[in-house]
C-alpha angles and dihedrals in degrees: 000000000000088000091052091049091051091051092050091046092049090050094048095038106032091168095042132257092286091066091053090053090046094051093047090048091049094049094046093046093047092047092047090050090048092051092046094050089043088056092050090055088066107102115180088207088059095057091102090054091050092052092046091051090051091050088051090055090050090051092050092050091047090051090051091045098238103103091130100139096102091051093047093050093043089054092047091049089056091058106054094193091055095049092044094049090046090052091049090049092048089057095045108034096072094044119019099030094041094048091045091050092050092050090049090050091051094049101037103028104022095158090064098040097085093055090053091045090055090050090056093049092052093044092055091055091048091049092053089053089052093049091050098046099037113024107187133188115230122242092255088072091062106073089160087074092050096260122144135184101257095177092053090049091049097047099031089230120112121220087234089063090062103053107146142129087282096054130075116175091196099055097105098121115100106021104229090187086069094040092052091047093053094044093056101029101053096048091047092046086058097042105042114096099207115083093218091056091049091051093048093051091045092057095038095090090053089052090052091051089054091047096052091049096043091052093049095241102117144023122231089253089056087058092048091052090047088056090049089052091054091048094052090045090053092052090048091050089049090054090048088051090057089051092053107016094166092061112018109032122113119263107005093168111132097041114133093242134016114269117245108266126221 
């Protein structure tokens, strides 16, 4: 039995338990730093700019004939179960689901984890640039268009009750909910063996797009820019993999020995 346990542990933790702790610490520290800097980007004096940028997005969508967010949220509001589930998912997709997916990647597909980890690190830097250069108010701050704060209604806690160094009400562009969804879903859609799991992960980003619109937290263009952020991050991670192929390249499974992880 001890031998079997050691074999299972070696398979799940090819670099040992210390590496798992190190990777979790790195991801949590990097995400905390990202949230903190994101909060610092919030400048009350720039609120007018954030609202003007949001109105500009609305104008662009109207010009392109896909300003559908008010209709989507109005429909969701008419089906209480839909709006409540969407609000719950909005709270959990960026945290619980993403963290669970990363842990699963580390344990079940360790050779691909470091590539995905690097994507996340790059995407956070790109997002901070976006928040700084183009602060944008979310749809929920435009009741004149029929929008409402679905998450606040669901939780009973207003966003204005949570103003802190970790919160920026004008960080809508890009949508990191969509970026996170793509960066975990597409790798897992490729790696999972079961067809049902692959299909679920393939449609997961589309579900997240619906959720962010139905809850009044993002415009469609925010989602598009979130997807672009994930794409650029993937290319950056691919370049990083070429720089250190033994540790950071995609799909190292099949190598004779586990690559050194950092």
